[in-house]
N, C-alpha and C positions, 0 to 999 in steps of 0.2 A: 431769814433762819430761825429766829425765834417763833415766827407762825407755822414753820413747819414742825419745828421741835413741840409746839403746843397740839399742833394736829395729829403727830404721833403718838404723845401721852394721852390725848383724848380718845383715839381710837383704841387704844389698850385697857382703857378704865374709864369709871364714873366722871364726871365733870368734878363732884365734889372731892375725889381722891388725888385728882391732878394739883400738884403744888408749883408755885413758881421756882423752889429750889430745883424740882425735877425737869422743869421747862429748861432751865439754865444749864443743868447738867447735861441734857442732851443737846443742847446748843454749843456746849464747850466755853461756857460762859460763866463768870462769877453771878451771883444771885441779885447781887447790886445792881450789876449792868442792865439788867432787865428791867429794873424800875428807871432807868434813865430814858427808856423808851414807852413805857407802859406804867401808869401811876399805881394799877392795880391789876390784878388777874382777871376781873372782869373786862376792864379795857381791853386787854390784849385779846380776849375770846371774841368780843364783838368785833374787832379788826380782822380776825379769823373769819367770824360770819360773815362780813361783808365781803372778804375775798371768795369765800365758798360761794354765796350768793350770785356774785358775777360770774363765776365759771359755769353754775346751773344755767343762768338767764342766757349766757353765750351758748350753751349746747342747744338749748331751746331754739333760739334766733336760727342756729345753723340746722335743724331739721326743718323749720318753717321754711326756709330759704331754698332748701334743698329741691322742692317741687314746685312747678309752676302753677296746678290746679289750687281752687280755694280748698281750705280745710275745714270741713264740717265739724260740728259741735262735739260729736262722739270721737272723733278722731284727735281733736285738741285735748280733750278730757284725758283720753289714754295717754296721750304724748307727755303731758305735764305730770299726772299722776306717775308713770311708768318712770320717767326721768327722775323725778324728785326722791322716790321711794329707791332708787338706786344709790343715790347721793345720801347714805346714812350718815355721815357726818354732819353734814348741812341740816337734815331733818331733825336730830339731835340738838343742834345749834339753835335752830329757829323754835324749837319747843323750850329752850331756857331762856330765850330772849329777854322777856318781858316780866318774868317772874324772878330771873336770876342775873342775867347779864347786865340789864340796864339798871341794877343796883349797885351801890359802892363804887360809882363812878361820878366824875362832874358832869353837871348838866349841859355842858359845852361839849363834852366826849358823846352823850347820848343824841343832842342835836346834830352833831356831825356824822354819826351813824344814821340817823333817820334821813339827813339829806342824801347820803353816798346810795342809801337804799332806794330812796324816791327817785333819784338820777338814773338809776340802773333799771328800774321797773319802768319808768316812763319810755325809755327807748323800747323795751320788749313790748309794753303795752302796746304802744303807736303799731308794731310790727304784727301783732295779734288782730287789731282793728283792721289792718290792710289785707291779712291772709285769710280771716274768720269772718263770712258773712252773719255770723250770729252776734256780732260785735259791732255796735254802732260808733262812730267817733266819739270819743269821751268816755267810752264804757270799759276800756282795757285795762285801766288802772284800777277803777271801782272792782273789777272781776279780780285782777289778782290780790287785791287788798282783802276780799272775803275768802279767796283760796288759799292766802296766808294765814289767816285765823282758822279756818278749817284744818290745815295741816298741823297747827300747833295744837288743836285740841283732840284731833285723832291720834296724833302720835304720842300725847300723854295717855289717852285710852287704850292704847294698843301694846306701850312699852313702859307697864309698871316697874318700879323698883324691883332689883332682883331678887330680893328677900320675899316679895309679894308675888312675883311672875307664877309662882306655881298655883295659886289661888284661881287662875285664869283655866286651868286643866278640870276645874270641879264641875262634874256634870251639871248639877243644878243650877249654874249660871252661864250655861252654854250661850243662849242668846246675848249675852253682853260679849262675845268675843268677836272681835272684827279685825279684817287683814287689812293694813294701813293702804297698801296702793290701792285695793278694790275699793274700800271706802272712799279714799279721797278722789277717786275717777269718779265714784258715782255722785259726789257732792259736785265737783267741777262740771259734769255734763248736766246735773239740776241747775246749777248757776247760769250756764250758758243758756239752758231752754229758756228759762225765767226771762233773760235779757232778749231773745228773740222777738221782734214786734209780731203783732197778731196781724190776722189777715186785715181786718178792719184799719190799722195803722197803716199797712202796706199799700192800700188803695188811695188813703189820702193824697 
């Protein structure tokens, strides 16, 4: 109930504008009740991010298991970028993770969040390694971590604060404008190409 209320509020306004009181109101609870479950707003949104991450990875796994044929690097990059770009809420939450959500929370909470993220990623990473020849055993998680970092940076670059969004329309800075999905796909494809063994390694 609280996570649904937080997601609803987050979909309608910037994170900084969301208040615990607003979340409580949407959930038909007293503000103090929220703190029985989450010590801070950041802790609540970390849990929401973990839930959203699990849903996305589940979507990726379903797509990868729907076909029997191996998935090449370009197709995998397209799947990951398209599916994440389609989950606007998750992309926004990941962009806030390190700079915002992991602050004002107990170290034990951050550790639990990262353990949960790792567990989810390990499962999907193992599937990536089985389905995509570009990834050798043990490389799936490393690829995911680099993709995560790229998604955070690219989302911040392509989604400036509302009061600064108009600056991206200035013709003189055109080369700085990026499309999140396209840029993430290109980055994912480059990562996968870099992980592919070269011909000499294949022949050994």
